[in-house]
Short mmCIF file of the C-alpha atoms (twelve columns), coordinates in Angstrom:
data_MODEL
# 
_entry.id   MODEL 
# 
loop_
_atom_site.group_PDB 
_atom_site.id 
_atom_site.type_symbol 
_atom_site.label_atom_id 
_atom_site.label_alt_id 
_atom_site.label_comp_id 
_atom_site.label_asym_id 
_atom_site.label_seq_id 
_atom_site.Cartn_x 
_atom_site.Cartn_y 
_atom_site.Cartn_z 
_atom_site.pdbx_PDB_model_num 
ATOM 1   C CA . MET A 1   11.798  -39.440 0.673   1 
ATOM 2   C CA . THR A 2   10.577  -36.657 2.973   1 
ATOM 3   C CA . ALA A 3   7.224   -34.941 2.600   1 
ATOM 4   C CA . GLN A 4   8.984   -31.702 1.675   1 
ATOM 5   C CA . ARG A 5   10.869  -33.328 -1.213  1 
ATOM 6   C CA . ARG A 6   7.643   -34.903 -2.491  1 
ATOM 7   C CA . LEU A 7   5.970   -31.486 -2.462  1 
ATOM 8   C CA . ILE A 8   8.858   -29.833 -4.283  1 
ATOM 9   C CA . ARG A 9   8.975   -32.503 -6.980  1 
ATOM 10  C CA . ALA A 10  5.210   -32.435 -7.417  1 
ATOM 11  C CA . GLU A 11  5.003   -28.668 -7.743  1 
ATOM 12  C CA . PRO A 12  5.961   -28.235 -11.433 1 
ATOM 13  C CA . SER A 13  3.186   -30.648 -12.468 1 
ATOM 14  C CA . PHE A 14  0.427   -28.654 -10.767 1 
ATOM 15  C CA . GLY A 15  -2.502  -28.044 -13.075 1 
ATOM 16  C CA . VAL A 16  -4.825  -25.052 -13.008 1 
ATOM 17  C CA . LEU A 17  -7.427  -26.833 -10.874 1 
ATOM 18  C CA . ALA A 18  -4.800  -27.944 -8.369  1 
ATOM 19  C CA . LYS A 19  -3.501  -24.385 -8.123  1 
ATOM 20  C CA . LEU A 20  -7.015  -23.008 -7.683  1 
ATOM 21  C CA . TRP A 21  -7.452  -25.442 -4.788  1 
ATOM 22  C CA . ARG A 22  -4.324  -23.989 -3.165  1 
ATOM 23  C CA . ILE A 23  -5.579  -20.392 -3.442  1 
ATOM 24  C CA . ASN A 24  -5.964  -18.800 -0.030  1 
ATOM 25  C CA . TRP A 25  -9.731  -18.406 -0.209  1 
ATOM 26  C CA . GLY A 26  -9.843  -17.066 3.339   1 
ATOM 27  C CA . LEU A 27  -7.776  -14.070 2.221   1 
ATOM 28  C CA . VAL A 28  -10.021 -13.677 -0.832  1 
ATOM 29  C CA . LEU A 29  -13.075 -13.467 1.454   1 
ATOM 30  C CA . LEU A 30  -11.340 -10.873 3.644   1 
ATOM 31  C CA . LEU A 31  -10.544 -8.731  0.603   1 
ATOM 32  C CA . CYS A 32  -14.126 -9.032  -0.643  1 
ATOM 33  C CA . ALA A 33  -15.401 -7.974  2.773   1 
ATOM 34  C CA . LEU A 34  -13.107 -4.927  2.829   1 
ATOM 35  C CA . ALA A 35  -14.160 -3.945  -0.698  1 
ATOM 36  C CA . GLY A 36  -17.779 -4.336  0.448   1 
ATOM 37  C CA . VAL A 37  -17.094 -1.891  3.279   1 
ATOM 38  C CA . GLY A 38  -15.711 0.468   0.657   1 
ATOM 39  C CA . TYR A 39  -18.871 0.117   -1.445  1 
ATOM 40  C CA . VAL A 40  -21.083 1.006   1.537   1 
ATOM 41  C CA . ALA A 41  -18.911 4.001   2.454   1 
ATOM 42  C CA . LEU A 42  -18.757 5.313   -1.113  1 
ATOM 43  C CA . TYR A 43  -22.514 4.815   -1.537  1 
ATOM 44  C CA . SER A 44  -22.954 7.035   1.504   1 
ATOM 45  C CA . ALA A 45  -20.346 9.548   0.293   1 
ATOM 46  C CA . ALA A 46  -22.444 10.088  -2.856  1 
ATOM 47  C CA . GLY A 47  -25.502 10.925  -0.747  1 
ATOM 48  C CA . GLY A 48  -27.096 7.486   -1.018  1 
ATOM 49  C CA . ALA A 49  -26.440 6.680   -4.687  1 
ATOM 50  C CA . PRO A 50  -24.221 4.128   -6.483  1 
ATOM 51  C CA . GLU A 51  -22.887 6.819   -8.831  1 
ATOM 52  C CA . PRO A 52  -20.311 8.187   -9.241  1 
ATOM 53  C CA . TYR A 53  -18.203 6.287   -6.701  1 
ATOM 54  C CA . ALA A 54  -19.681 2.998   -5.474  1 
ATOM 55  C CA . SER A 55  -20.504 1.343   -8.805  1 
ATOM 56  C CA . ARG A 56  -17.071 2.164   -10.237 1 
ATOM 57  C CA . HIS A 57  -15.487 0.849   -7.038  1 
ATOM 58  C CA . LEU A 58  -17.323 -2.463  -7.440  1 
ATOM 59  C CA . LEU A 59  -16.371 -2.740  -11.114 1 
ATOM 60  C CA . ARG A 60  -12.706 -2.032  -10.405 1 
ATOM 61  C CA . PHE A 61  -12.657 -4.572  -7.607  1 
ATOM 62  C CA . GLY A 62  -14.180 -7.208  -9.894  1 
ATOM 63  C CA . VAL A 63  -11.474 -6.578  -12.492 1 
ATOM 64  C CA . GLY A 64  -8.819  -6.539  -9.782  1 
ATOM 65  C CA . LEU A 65  -10.107 -9.789  -8.265  1 
ATOM 66  C CA . ALA A 66  -9.889  -11.586 -11.616 1 
ATOM 67  C CA . MET A 67  -6.387  -10.154 -12.111 1 
ATOM 68  C CA . MET A 68  -5.348  -11.254 -8.612  1 
ATOM 69  C CA . LEU A 69  -6.486  -14.848 -9.179  1 
ATOM 70  C CA . GLY A 70  -4.792  -14.919 -12.587 1 
ATOM 71  C CA . ILE A 71  -1.483  -13.680 -11.159 1 
ATOM 72  C CA . GLY A 72  -1.813  -16.158 -8.304  1 
ATOM 73  C CA . LEU A 73  -1.662  -19.018 -10.818 1 
ATOM 74  C CA . ILE A 74  1.630   -17.810 -12.355 1 
ATOM 75  C CA . ASP A 75  4.674   -19.763 -11.182 1 
ATOM 76  C CA . ILE A 76  6.532   -17.685 -8.601  1 
ATOM 77  C CA . ARG A 77  9.799   -18.383 -10.418 1 
ATOM 78  C CA . TRP A 78  8.450   -16.507 -13.436 1 
ATOM 79  C CA . VAL A 79  7.406   -13.696 -11.128 1 
ATOM 80  C CA . ALA A 80  10.994  -13.563 -9.828  1 
ATOM 81  C CA . ARG A 81  12.333  -13.252 -13.390 1 
ATOM 82  C CA . LEU A 82  10.000  -10.301 -14.004 1 
ATOM 83  C CA . SER A 83  11.106  -8.422  -10.880 1 
ATOM 84  C CA . TRP A 84  13.693  -6.231  -12.573 1 
ATOM 85  C CA . PRO A 85  11.580  -5.446  -15.679 1 
ATOM 86  C CA . VAL A 86  8.634   -4.399  -13.470 1 
ATOM 87  C CA . TYR A 87  10.925  -2.159  -11.419 1 
ATOM 88  C CA . GLY A 88  12.411  -0.661  -14.589 1 
ATOM 89  C CA . VAL A 89  8.979   0.068   -16.077 1 
ATOM 90  C CA . SER A 90  7.843   1.721   -12.838 1 
ATOM 91  C CA . ILE A 91  10.907  3.999   -12.796 1 
ATOM 92  C CA . GLY A 92  10.367  4.859   -16.458 1 
ATOM 93  C CA . LEU A 93  6.754   5.843   -15.737 1 
ATOM 94  C CA . LEU A 94  7.849   7.987   -12.777 1 
ATOM 95  C CA . VAL A 95  10.268  9.846   -15.042 1 
ATOM 96  C CA . LEU A 96  7.572   10.182  -17.700 1 
ATOM 97  C CA . VAL A 97  5.008   11.599  -15.271 1 
ATOM 98  C CA . LEU A 98  7.425   14.412  -14.373 1 
ATOM 99  C CA . ARG A 99  7.642   15.383  -18.042 1 
ATOM 100 C CA . ILE A 100 4.118   14.962  -19.398 1 
ATOM 101 C CA . GLY A 101 2.067   14.073  -16.335 1 
ATOM 102 C CA . HIS A 102 -1.369  15.471  -15.517 1 
ATOM 103 C CA . VAL A 103 -1.320  18.225  -12.889 1 
ATOM 104 C CA . GLY A 104 -4.005  18.138  -10.224 1 
ATOM 105 C CA . LYS A 105 -4.262  19.938  -6.852  1 
ATOM 106 C CA . GLY A 106 -0.765  21.342  -7.273  1 
ATOM 107 C CA . ALA A 107 0.912   17.972  -7.909  1 
ATOM 108 C CA . GLN A 108 2.024   16.188  -11.067 1 
ATOM 109 C CA . ARG A 109 1.252   12.556  -10.215 1 
ATOM 110 C CA . TRP A 110 -0.891  11.087  -12.997 1 
ATOM 111 C CA . LEU A 111 -0.432  9.910   -16.575 1 
ATOM 112 C CA . GLU A 112 -3.195  9.899   -19.172 1 
ATOM 113 C CA . LEU A 113 -3.096  6.462   -20.843 1 
ATOM 114 C CA . GLY A 114 -5.926  5.557   -23.182 1 
ATOM 115 C CA . GLY A 115 -8.357  7.868   -21.447 1 
ATOM 116 C CA . LEU A 116 -7.448  6.506   -18.012 1 
ATOM 117 C CA . GLN A 117 -5.523  8.319   -15.303 1 
ATOM 118 C CA . VAL A 118 -2.676  6.157   -13.963 1 
ATOM 119 C CA . GLN A 119 -0.572  6.988   -10.904 1 
ATOM 120 C CA . PRO A 120 2.910   5.479   -11.500 1 
ATOM 121 C CA . SER A 121 3.874   5.735   -7.817  1 
ATOM 122 C CA . GLU A 122 1.371   2.935   -7.102  1 
ATOM 123 C CA . LEU A 123 3.298   0.594   -9.416  1 
ATOM 124 C CA . ALA A 124 6.655   1.843   -8.111  1 
ATOM 125 C CA . LYS A 125 6.014   0.582   -4.577  1 
ATOM 126 C CA . ILE A 126 5.260   -2.932  -5.917  1 
ATOM 127 C CA . GLY A 127 8.202   -2.848  -8.327  1 
ATOM 128 C CA . LEU A 128 10.553  -1.857  -5.500  1 
ATOM 129 C CA . VAL A 129 9.416   -4.777  -3.328  1 
ATOM 130 C CA . MET A 130 9.921   -7.206  -6.225  1 
ATOM 131 C CA . ALA A 131 13.402  -5.859  -7.040  1 
ATOM 132 C CA . LEU A 132 14.592  -5.950  -3.425  1 
ATOM 133 C CA . ALA A 133 13.240  -9.477  -2.971  1 
ATOM 134 C CA . ALA A 134 15.161  -10.552 -6.083  1 
ATOM 135 C CA . TRP A 135 18.366  -8.867  -4.898  1 
ATOM 136 C CA . PHE A 136 18.264  -10.210 -1.336  1 
ATOM 137 C CA . ARG A 137 17.077  -13.694 -2.332  1 
ATOM 138 C CA . ARG A 138 20.533  -15.217 -2.075  1 
ATOM 139 C CA . ALA A 139 22.206  -12.671 0.183   1 
ATOM 140 C CA . SER A 140 24.360  -14.310 2.843   1 
ATOM 141 C CA . TRP A 141 24.811  -13.087 6.418   1 
ATOM 142 C CA . ALA A 142 28.289  -11.826 5.529   1 
ATOM 143 C CA . GLN A 143 26.999  -9.912  2.494   1 
ATOM 144 C CA . MET A 144 24.325  -8.170  4.591   1 
ATOM 145 C CA . GLY A 145 27.148  -6.686  6.663   1 
ATOM 146 C CA . ASN A 146 29.035  -5.457  3.588   1 
ATOM 147 C CA . PRO A 147 28.253  -1.780  2.766   1 
ATOM 148 C CA . LEU A 148 29.231  -2.278  -0.886  1 
ATOM 149 C CA . PHE A 149 26.668  -5.078  -1.264  1 
ATOM 150 C CA . LEU A 150 23.989  -2.833  0.249   1 
ATOM 151 C CA . LEU A 151 24.811  0.132   -1.993  1 
ATOM 152 C CA . LEU A 152 22.752  -1.029  -5.007  1 
ATOM 153 C CA . PRO A 153 19.581  -1.859  -3.036  1 
ATOM 154 C CA . ALA A 154 19.923  1.476   -1.226  1 
ATOM 155 C CA . LEU A 155 19.953  3.186   -4.624  1 
ATOM 156 C CA . LEU A 156 16.951  1.080   -5.667  1 
ATOM 157 C CA . VAL A 157 15.029  2.643   -2.759  1 
ATOM 158 C CA . ALA A 158 16.388  6.172   -3.173  1 
ATOM 159 C CA . LEU A 159 15.527  6.425   -6.891  1 
ATOM 160 C CA . PRO A 160 11.719  6.036   -6.659  1 
ATOM 161 C CA . VAL A 161 11.598  7.989   -3.387  1 
ATOM 162 C CA . GLY A 162 13.401  10.921  -5.017  1 
ATOM 163 C CA . LEU A 163 11.199  10.843  -8.125  1 
ATOM 164 C CA . ILE A 164 7.999   10.680  -6.055  1 
ATOM 165 C CA . LEU A 165 9.192   13.612  -3.943  1 
ATOM 166 C CA . LYS A 166 9.614   15.613  -7.164  1 
ATOM 167 C CA . GLU A 167 5.908   15.231  -8.051  1 
ATOM 168 C CA . PRO A 168 5.530   16.238  -5.103  1 
ATOM 169 C CA . ASN A 169 3.963   13.410  -3.072  1 
ATOM 170 C CA . LEU A 170 5.528   13.380  0.389   1 
ATOM 171 C CA . GLY A 171 3.163   10.835  1.944   1 
ATOM 172 C CA . THR A 172 3.748   8.153   -0.689  1 
ATOM 173 C CA . ALA A 173 7.504   8.834   -0.741  1 
ATOM 174 C CA . VAL A 174 7.732   8.266   3.019   1 
ATOM 175 C CA . ILE A 175 5.748   5.028   2.747   1 
ATOM 176 C CA . VAL A 176 7.948   3.734   -0.086  1 
ATOM 177 C CA . GLY A 177 11.057  4.522   1.965   1 
ATOM 178 C CA . LEU A 178 9.678   2.733   5.043   1 
ATOM 179 C CA . VAL A 179 8.705   -0.326  3.014   1 
ATOM 180 C CA . GLY A 180 12.238  -0.426  1.592   1 
ATOM 181 C CA . ALA A 181 13.672  -0.197  5.119   1 
ATOM 182 C CA . ALA A 182 11.438  -3.084  6.224   1 
ATOM 183 C CA . MET A 183 12.788  -5.184  3.354   1 
ATOM 184 C CA . PHE A 184 16.366  -4.462  4.454   1 
ATOM 185 C CA . LEU A 185 15.581  -5.545  8.012   1 
ATOM 186 C CA . ALA A 186 13.827  -8.716  6.854   1 
ATOM 187 C CA . ALA A 187 16.823  -9.608  4.697   1 
ATOM 188 C CA . GLY A 188 19.137  -9.486  7.730   1 
ATOM 189 C CA . LEU A 189 20.447  -5.926  7.996   1 
ATOM 190 C CA . ARG A 190 22.597  -5.442  11.113  1 
ATOM 191 C CA . TRP A 191 20.962  -3.417  13.867  1 
ATOM 192 C CA . TRP A 192 24.074  -1.316  14.373  1 
ATOM 193 C CA . THR A 193 23.703  -0.227  10.751  1 
ATOM 194 C CA . VAL A 194 20.166  0.906   11.502  1 
ATOM 195 C CA . VAL A 195 21.376  2.931   14.503  1 
ATOM 196 C CA . LEU A 196 24.061  4.611   12.407  1 
ATOM 197 C CA . ALA A 197 21.527  5.391   9.696   1 
ATOM 198 C CA . LEU A 198 19.179  7.012   12.237  1 
ATOM 199 C CA . LEU A 199 21.831  9.271   13.809  1 
ATOM 200 C CA . PRO A 200 21.567  12.043  11.168  1 
ATOM 201 C CA . THR A 201 17.736  11.920  11.228  1 
ATOM 202 C CA . PRO A 202 17.284  15.256  13.104  1 
ATOM 203 C CA . PHE A 203 19.551  17.067  10.626  1 
ATOM 204 C CA . ALA A 204 17.882  15.383  7.654   1 
ATOM 205 C CA . ALA A 205 14.429  16.294  8.997   1 
ATOM 206 C CA . ARG A 206 15.446  19.932  9.364   1 
ATOM 207 C CA . PHE A 207 16.910  19.972  5.844   1 
ATOM 208 C CA . ALA A 208 13.755  18.355  4.453   1 
ATOM 209 C CA . PHE A 209 11.503  20.855  6.256   1 
ATOM 210 C CA . ASP A 210 13.483  23.802  4.888   1 
ATOM 211 C CA . HIS A 211 13.148  22.481  1.337   1 
ATOM 212 C CA . MET A 212 9.473   21.511  1.487   1 
ATOM 213 C CA . HIS A 213 6.802   23.208  -0.587  1 
ATOM 214 C CA . ASP A 214 4.807   25.830  1.285   1 
ATOM 215 C CA . TYR A 215 1.665   23.680  1.449   1 
ATOM 216 C CA . GLN A 216 3.682   20.788  2.943   1 
ATOM 217 C CA . ARG A 217 5.084   22.996  5.703   1 
ATOM 218 C CA . THR A 218 1.575   24.310  6.318   1 
ATOM 219 C CA . ARG A 219 0.329   20.751  6.794   1 
ATOM 220 C CA . ILE A 220 2.917   20.118  9.505   1 
ATOM 221 C CA . THR A 221 2.327   23.377  11.369  1 
ATOM 222 C CA . THR A 222 -1.430  22.848  11.106  1 
ATOM 223 C CA . PHE A 223 -1.052  19.340  12.498  1 
ATOM 224 C CA . LEU A 224 0.589   20.799  15.594  1 
ATOM 225 C CA . ASN A 225 -2.159  23.394  16.046  1 
ATOM 226 C CA . PRO A 226 -5.143  22.915  13.675  1 
ATOM 227 C CA . GLU A 227 -7.250  25.482  15.575  1 
ATOM 228 C CA . SER A 228 -4.858  28.214  14.469  1 
ATOM 229 C CA . ASP A 229 -6.564  28.206  11.049  1 
ATOM 230 C CA . PRO A 230 -9.967  26.528  11.496  1 
ATOM 231 C CA . LEU A 231 -11.400 27.727  8.178   1 
ATOM 232 C CA . GLY A 232 -8.232  27.181  6.154   1 
ATOM 233 C CA . ALA A 233 -5.458  24.641  6.536   1 
ATOM 234 C CA . GLY A 234 -6.908  23.186  9.747   1 
ATOM 235 C CA . TYR A 235 -10.426 22.738  8.346   1 
ATOM 236 C CA . ASN A 236 -10.021 19.142  7.149   1 
ATOM 237 C CA . ILE A 237 -8.705  17.629  10.366  1 
ATOM 238 C CA . ILE A 238 -11.108 19.630  12.580  1 
ATOM 239 C CA . GLN A 239 -14.118 18.413  10.585  1 
ATOM 240 C CA . SER A 240 -12.757 14.862  10.679  1 
ATOM 241 C CA . LYS A 241 -12.504 14.942  14.466  1 
ATOM 242 C CA . ILE A 242 -15.998 16.423  14.797  1 
ATOM 243 C CA . ALA A 243 -17.472 13.708  12.554  1 
ATOM 244 C CA . MET A 244 -15.796 10.810  14.360  1 
ATOM 245 C CA . GLY A 245 -16.592 12.216  17.790  1 
ATOM 246 C CA . SER A 246 -20.257 12.736  16.899  1 
ATOM 247 C CA . GLY A 247 -20.544 9.094   15.829  1 
ATOM 248 C CA . GLY A 248 -20.307 7.915   19.437  1 
ATOM 249 C CA . LEU A 249 -20.392 4.209   20.213  1 
ATOM 250 C CA . TRP A 250 -22.892 2.936   17.643  1 
ATOM 251 C CA . GLY A 251 -22.928 5.796   15.113  1 
ATOM 252 C CA . LYS A 252 -25.714 7.981   13.748  1 
ATOM 253 C CA . GLY A 253 -26.903 5.365   11.301  1 
ATOM 254 C CA . PHE A 254 -26.374 4.679   7.605   1 
ATOM 255 C CA . LEU A 255 -26.811 7.877   5.544   1 
ATOM 256 C CA . GLN A 256 -27.519 9.819   8.741   1 
ATOM 257 C CA . GLY A 257 -24.097 11.396  9.313   1 
ATOM 258 C CA . THR A 258 -24.464 15.165  9.406   1 
ATOM 259 C CA . GLN A 259 -20.854 16.120  8.642   1 
ATOM 260 C CA . GLY A 260 -20.682 13.768  5.667   1 
ATOM 261 C CA . GLN A 261 -24.180 14.174  4.232   1 
ATOM 262 C CA . LEU A 262 -24.131 17.980  4.561   1 
ATOM 263 C CA . ASP A 263 -20.716 18.138  2.833   1 
ATOM 264 C CA . PHE A 264 -18.811 19.593  5.759   1 
ATOM 265 C CA . LEU A 265 -16.361 16.688  5.526   1 
ATOM 266 C CA . PRO A 266 -13.779 17.232  2.736   1 
ATOM 267 C CA . GLU A 267 -12.502 14.458  0.461   1 
ATOM 268 C CA . LYS A 268 -14.956 12.061  2.091   1 
ATOM 269 C CA . GLN A 269 -14.690 9.619   -0.824  1 
ATOM 270 C CA . THR A 270 -10.868 9.361   -0.707  1 
ATOM 271 C CA . ASP A 271 -8.603  10.471  2.148   1 
ATOM 272 C CA . PHE A 272 -11.357 10.778  4.783   1 
ATOM 273 C CA . ILE A 273 -13.445 7.735   3.863   1 
ATOM 274 C CA . PHE A 274 -12.839 6.182   7.300   1 
ATOM 275 C CA . THR A 275 -14.334 9.282   8.924   1 
ATOM 276 C CA . THR A 276 -17.528 8.722   6.940   1 
ATOM 277 C CA . LEU A 277 -17.720 5.177   8.309   1 
ATOM 278 C CA . ALA A 278 -16.924 6.206   11.880  1 
ATOM 279 C CA . GLU A 279 -19.610 8.893   11.903  1 
ATOM 280 C CA . GLU A 280 -22.348 6.583   10.636  1 
ATOM 281 C CA . PHE A 281 -21.332 3.329   12.356  1 
ATOM 282 C CA . GLY A 282 -19.560 4.683   15.428  1 
ATOM 283 C CA . LEU A 283 -16.703 3.237   17.430  1 
ATOM 284 C CA . VAL A 284 -18.005 -0.317  16.948  1 
ATOM 285 C CA . GLY A 285 -18.031 0.049   13.160  1 
ATOM 286 C CA . GLY A 286 -14.595 1.668   13.155  1 
ATOM 287 C CA . LEU A 287 -13.134 -1.136  15.263  1 
ATOM 288 C CA . ALA A 288 -14.701 -3.696  12.921  1 
ATOM 289 C CA . VAL A 289 -12.925 -2.083  9.956   1 
ATOM 290 C CA . LEU A 290 -9.657  -2.005  11.918  1 
ATOM 291 C CA . GLY A 291 -10.089 -5.701  12.733  1 
ATOM 292 C CA . LEU A 292 -10.654 -6.511  9.071   1 
ATOM 293 C CA . LEU A 293 -7.514  -4.613  8.053   1 
ATOM 294 C CA . ALA A 294 -5.511  -6.376  10.796  1 
ATOM 295 C CA . CYS A 295 -6.737  -9.797  9.618   1 
ATOM 296 C CA . ILE A 296 -5.567  -9.066  6.066   1 
ATOM 297 C CA . VAL A 297 -2.121  -7.971  7.270   1 
ATOM 298 C CA . CYS A 298 -1.824  -11.066 9.499   1 
ATOM 299 C CA . ALA A 299 -2.881  -13.328 6.622   1 
ATOM 300 C CA . GLY A 300 -0.120  -11.823 4.457   1 
ATOM 301 C CA . MET A 301 2.491   -12.252 7.187   1 
ATOM 302 C CA . LEU A 302 1.381   -15.858 7.715   1 
ATOM 303 C CA . ILE A 303 1.881   -16.526 4.008   1 
ATOM 304 C CA . ALA A 304 5.418   -15.149 4.354   1 
ATOM 305 C CA . LEU A 305 6.145   -17.407 7.339   1 
ATOM 306 C CA . ARG A 306 4.834   -20.521 5.601   1 
ATOM 307 C CA . CYS A 307 6.789   -19.970 2.378   1 
ATOM 308 C CA . ARG A 308 9.859   -22.225 1.994   1 
ATOM 309 C CA . HIS A 309 11.882  -20.050 -0.392  1 
ATOM 310 C CA . ARG A 310 13.420  -16.701 0.484   1 
ATOM 311 C CA . TYR A 311 12.180  -14.766 -2.530  1 
ATOM 312 C CA . GLY A 312 8.591   -15.594 -1.646  1 
ATOM 313 C CA . ARG A 313 9.081   -14.760 2.030   1 
ATOM 314 C CA . LEU A 314 10.582  -11.361 1.242   1 
ATOM 315 C CA . LEU A 315 7.985   -10.597 -1.432  1 
ATOM 316 C CA . ALA A 316 5.075   -11.529 0.841   1 
ATOM 317 C CA . LEU A 317 6.510   -9.517  3.703   1 
ATOM 318 C CA . GLY A 318 7.037   -6.469  1.466   1 
ATOM 319 C CA . ILE A 319 3.501   -6.595  0.030   1 
ATOM 320 C CA . SER A 320 1.982   -7.027  3.500   1 
ATOM 321 C CA . THR A 321 4.095   -4.200  4.948   1 
ATOM 322 C CA . ASN A 322 3.091   -1.910  2.098   1 
ATOM 323 C CA . PHE A 323 -0.606  -2.605  2.749   1 
ATOM 324 C CA . PHE A 324 -0.119  -2.059  6.484   1 
ATOM 325 C CA . MET A 325 1.721   1.233   5.967   1 
ATOM 326 C CA . TYR A 326 -0.977  2.660   3.693   1 
ATOM 327 C CA . ALA A 327 -3.746  1.693   6.115   1 
ATOM 328 C CA . PHE A 328 -1.792  2.954   9.141   1 
ATOM 329 C CA . VAL A 329 -0.892  6.311   7.580   1 
ATOM 330 C CA . ASN A 330 -4.457  6.947   6.390   1 
ATOM 331 C CA . LEU A 331 -5.992  6.089   9.757   1 
ATOM 332 C CA . ALA A 332 -3.404  8.064   11.714  1 
ATOM 333 C CA . MET A 333 -3.979  10.998  9.374   1 
ATOM 334 C CA . VAL A 334 -7.770  11.164  9.841   1 
ATOM 335 C CA . LEU A 335 -7.369  10.730  13.607  1 
ATOM 336 C CA . GLY A 336 -5.015  13.711  13.732  1 
ATOM 337 C CA . ALA A 337 -2.018  11.671  14.890  1 
ATOM 338 C CA . ILE A 338 0.112   12.677  11.887  1 
ATOM 339 C CA . PRO A 339 -0.104  15.487  9.306   1 
ATOM 340 C CA . VAL A 340 -2.598  15.106  6.460   1 
ATOM 341 C CA . GLY A 341 -0.739  13.551  3.538   1 
ATOM 342 C CA . GLY A 342 -3.234  12.556  0.841   1 
ATOM 343 C CA . VAL A 343 -2.911  8.775   1.356   1 
ATOM 344 C CA . PRO A 344 -6.046  6.688   0.572   1 
ATOM 345 C CA . LEU A 345 -7.361  3.754   2.583   1 
ATOM 346 C CA . PRO A 346 -6.604  0.662   0.432   1 
ATOM 347 C CA . LEU A 347 -9.623  -1.134  -1.109  1 
ATOM 348 C CA . VAL A 348 -11.981 1.332   0.594   1 
ATOM 349 C CA . SER A 349 -11.216 4.788   -0.841  1 
ATOM 350 C CA . HIS A 350 -12.261 5.826   -4.326  1 
ATOM 351 C CA . GLY A 351 -9.426  5.498   -6.856  1 
ATOM 352 C CA . GLY A 352 -8.643  3.287   -9.830  1 
ATOM 353 C CA . SER A 353 -4.838  3.112   -9.738  1 
ATOM 354 C CA . ALA A 354 -4.726  2.434   -6.005  1 
ATOM 355 C CA . MET A 355 -7.346  -0.323  -6.272  1 
ATOM 356 C CA . LEU A 356 -5.776  -2.144  -9.227  1 
ATOM 357 C CA . MET A 357 -2.227  -1.909  -7.888  1 
ATOM 358 C CA . ALA A 358 -3.368  -3.175  -4.496  1 
ATOM 359 C CA . MET A 359 -4.960  -6.198  -6.190  1 
ATOM 360 C CA . PHE A 360 -1.819  -6.669  -8.290  1 
ATOM 361 C CA . GLY A 361 0.161   -6.844  -5.054  1 
ATOM 362 C CA . PHE A 362 -2.276  -9.328  -3.551  1 
ATOM 363 C CA . GLY A 363 -1.963  -11.394 -6.728  1 
ATOM 364 C CA . LEU A 364 1.787   -11.654 -6.114  1 
ATOM 365 C CA . LEU A 365 1.027   -12.585 -2.507  1 
ATOM 366 C CA . MET A 366 -1.339  -15.288 -3.724  1 
ATOM 367 C CA . SER A 367 1.318   -16.646 -6.090  1 
ATOM 368 C CA . VAL A 368 3.683   -16.935 -3.123  1 
ATOM 369 C CA . HIS A 369 1.041   -18.923 -1.241  1 
ATOM 370 C CA . VAL A 370 0.172   -21.212 -4.149  1 
ATOM 371 C CA . HIS A 371 3.840   -21.886 -4.976  1 
ATOM 372 C CA . ARG A 372 5.188   -21.821 -1.435  1 
ATOM 373 C CA . ASP A 373 6.944   -25.203 -1.858  1 
ATOM 374 C CA . VAL A 374 8.768   -24.654 -5.167  1 
ATOM 375 C CA . GLU A 375 12.528  -24.987 -5.454  1 
ATOM 376 C CA . PHE A 376 14.468  -22.164 -7.089  1 
ATOM 377 C CA . ALA A 377 17.478  -22.826 -9.305  1 
ATOM 378 C CA . ALA A 378 20.869  -22.495 -7.646  1 
ATOM 379 C CA . LYS A 379 21.906  -19.648 -9.974  1 
ATOM 380 C CA . ARG A 380 20.914  -16.078 -9.013  1 
ATOM 381 C CA . GLY A 381 17.868  -14.960 -10.889 1 
ATOM 382 C CA . GLY A 382 16.804  -18.513 -11.678 1 
# 
């Protein structure tokens, strides 16, 4: 009997202690380190006080960490069975938020549930990854070249993207669409299909620009020339560049950043949290944070490569890609490489829904790692 068969047969008898031993504790330490960076940054953003951001951040991470470890112990085959219900619930919440959602800063993105504000789009990105992993789990090479087979998963991507655009939340909608595209490619989508899909991009971009809200068009035009309105639409990105540039190589020191501490830097606890870090800890501190983010993404991709079943590989790749996209978009935004889009830095920025949904995703990733050797039933959905 081969070692692989012994592992597969032994898997269903794993106890809780055996599963805890298989937890990827290296990834856990990386996540704790990143959350610690967030605590330091949020402590600074509040002017050197744990309230109102840092202490809540630590509490949310503690709850999220316990949730992540709990989800990591759940058999991945049960996770696969829950893929479609989770996707359905996320779509239902997106529809609900458009009807009775809380309006803030011109967007209707939050639901009030039991005194807590929940952002359904955070769950939607995880639900989409789970549903696509379930659909593509047994897709053959021939099926991946069949447009009819790809129609349903394409609709699975288009539905949440369209609902998120209605809120409106352009940044999150773009990320969800890109994560869905990455799942298609990982499942074996033909490259000629990708080329054909990209051909109408210029026309689609023009159509999208014409139908954007005024503030969204302003963001794009300001991105191209922020100095055209330095006290209005271009204020955020100009102050971000000033803060990061003034940090130099080693930074101004903890709690010594002038742009952040004197409140010139807008949204310093959410969208521009990385700017706060770069001003106080300089290029060296910024590169350290980038290295930490890269290590987490690489750890997730390594889990995908080591998994022996396709559902787990696709799920791990989708979760890792989602984390990468959020980090990339936030960092590119504060550096002025792309228009400002209201995307937080995962596990660092202030925000309850983003934190808990990120840890939910990492819990699924941990379940893939713990149960990387299981054998799925031959029947679809088993």
